[in-house]
Every structure is written in structure tokens, then in C-alpha cells.
N, C-alpha and C positions, 0 to 999 in steps of 0.2 A: 417157337417151339418153345416149350415148358421143358429145362434143362437145367438136372440138379445138379449145382455147383455147391463146392468144397473150397477153401481156400485155408490152409491152414501152415505153421510155422513147416518147413521141412524137421526131417529125422533120420536116422545116419541107414537107416532103406528106401528112404529118397537121393538116395549121395550119386548114385550110379543116373539112373535116370533124369535125376535136372546135369548130371554134367553133358545127357550126352543131347539133351531138350538146347544146351547148349550149344553144339556143337551144331544144330538147325538154327538157332536163330542168329548163328554169328554167318553159317554158310548162307542163308537170307541178306545178312546184309556187309553181303566179299564186295557190292560192286560201289557204296558208297564206306566201308570200315576197310581203309585199309592194313592188310593183315593175310601172312600167308600157314598155306601147312608142314607141320612141325613134321621129322623123316619117321613120325607114328600116322601123317594122314591123320591129324588133329589141328584144327584150332590153337586148341585146350584152351584153358581159364581156371587161375586160380581160387580154388571154392575149396582151403582151409578154413581163411577165414572165417567160413559163414557155420563152423560150427565150434572156435573157437569160444567160448565167452565174452571176450575178451579181448582183441587185438592191437597191440597200439593202441590201449588207450583208445578206441571207434568199435563203437556198436556195431556188427552187425546183423543181418536180418533177412535170412532164406523163406520169405512164400513156394509152397506147393497147391496148384490149380486145380483137379480134379473135378471132375463133369460126370454124371453117371459112374463113377467110382473107379475110371478113369486117365490118368495123366493129362494136363490140357495147358497145362504149361503153368508160368514159374512169376517171379517175382524176387529179387534180389537191392535188398537195401542196404547202404551204410552212410556215415555220417561225414564221408569227401564232400562234404558243400562246395561249391566253385562258385558261385554269387559275393558270398559273406562269408567265408574260409574263415574268421576269423570268432561268428558266432557259429552255437553250435543248434544244429539240426538234421534235419536227414534228407538223403541222396538216395533216389530211384536208379538204381546202377548198373542196374536190367533190369526191362519186364518183355515179357514172350507171353504171346495166347500162340495155339497151334492151330495155322490156315484151316483143318478140319472143324474150330471152334466159332473161329471170326464172321464176324457180321449178328452176332446174336446175343452180344449184347456183354459175354459172356469179360472180356476182360473190361469195361466200366465196372462193372460191378468186382469184379476182383481191385481194382484198383479203388474204388472204394471202402472194402473190407481192408485194403493195408493202409489206403490214411486212417482206417477209425479204430487198428491193431496198434496203432502207434502212431496216437496225439503228433502234434508238437510244430515248430515249425521245419518245410519242407522245401525242396529244389527239385526240380523234376525236368531235369532236361535230355535234347532231341542234337544230330547232327545237322548240321549247317541242309546237307541237299539230302534230309530225313522228309520231308512233309510230309505223307500221309501223316508220322507219330506229332507229327505239331497240331497240324489239325483232329486228330483224337485226344493228345491233352490239353488242346485248351477245351475241348467238349466237354474232356472228364470235369474235368478241375473245375470246368464254370457250372459244373453241376452240382458242382460238390456242397448243397447246404448253401449256408448263408455268406459260405467264402469267396475270396474271390483275391484275385494274383495281379501280379506285375510282373511282365513279363522283361524280358532282359536277354540281349544275345551278344555273348562273350566273340569277341571277335582277336583275345589274344592270350596269349596263356598258353597251358597244359592241356587242356580241353580244351575246347572253339563248338559253338553250338550256341539253340536259344535255351531258355529257360526260363518256368515260368515258379515266382514264388510267392508262398502262401501260408499261414496260418490253420492249423484247425485245434486248435488249446481248446478244451473246455472252457477256461473264465472263457476266451476272446470268442467264440462259437455263438452263449449265451451272449453277450454282454453285445450281440449287434444284430440278435435276435428277438 
């Protein structure tokens, strides 16, 4: 199926749809992500930092995914890298494609668009139990041009899981080509 896809920075009008998609995302992961609903019946997610230009010295980016002009997913990126916290880099904080739009290549094209929009050092992590996400990211990052990645397993600290690390800086990509 030929799907018209748009991946763009989220604007103020996207805030409510993004918050609602985050609820769907968190519900979908509720069997492996230990969290509970609050008194409003929501998981909740702190989105304010994604609308601030700079928050606490870390830059945050919210991307919206549209398929045929309808909301299809999102990507949230910050600089809270886990493997190499002493180095500046990008962290894929959250990534979600609605079920209706999966298995159509939209996730891979979204990831490629986000990586292209923010070249540099990246860390993309998945929870240990989320084997489907691990397979998705290995395939997507592995197919991302001339970029190669190193995978780490973090078993200690505040965040634990599998992390793919790579650098898609233009100078590195040109040198590798």
C-alpha cells in the first residue's frame, strides 16, 4: 500500500493528540512497563520539556507522524543518553506507531526521517522484555545507510535494557561511504 507519510516537528496544536497517543503507547507496554494509572485514570507523561526550547541544559524534540493527514504516531527525542552520559548525544525517549499503521514500513521511514533531522551520536534503547522492539530497531538502524551500530545491555542503574549506539554525523557518513 502506498501511504502518504509526513514526519514533522510537533506544534502546539499537536500537544493533545500526542498526549493521547502516549496513553495508548503506555497502555500497550503496560505488561512490561511497571506503571499504574493516576487518579484521573491516566498513565501521564511529562510533555512540557518537549515544548520548551531548552530545559535544564537538554534539548528535547517531539515529532508527529501523519499518514494521509491523520495522526499515525510520534517520536520523542532528548539528550538523556544512557550508555555514554558523559558525551552529548540523542536518546530516542519514546517511539510509537499506531497499530493500524504498522507493518507498512511507516515505522522504519519515521525513524529514518527523525535520524536525518537530527544527525549526530544516537542511543536507541528498548526494555529487556520488549524483544519485538529490539528486532525492529536492529533492522531499522542496520538498514540506515552506511551507519553501523554497537549494541549494549545495561543491567545496572536507573534505566536497564538493550541500547543500540551509532553516529550518523555527516562527516562520518561521508568518510564511511
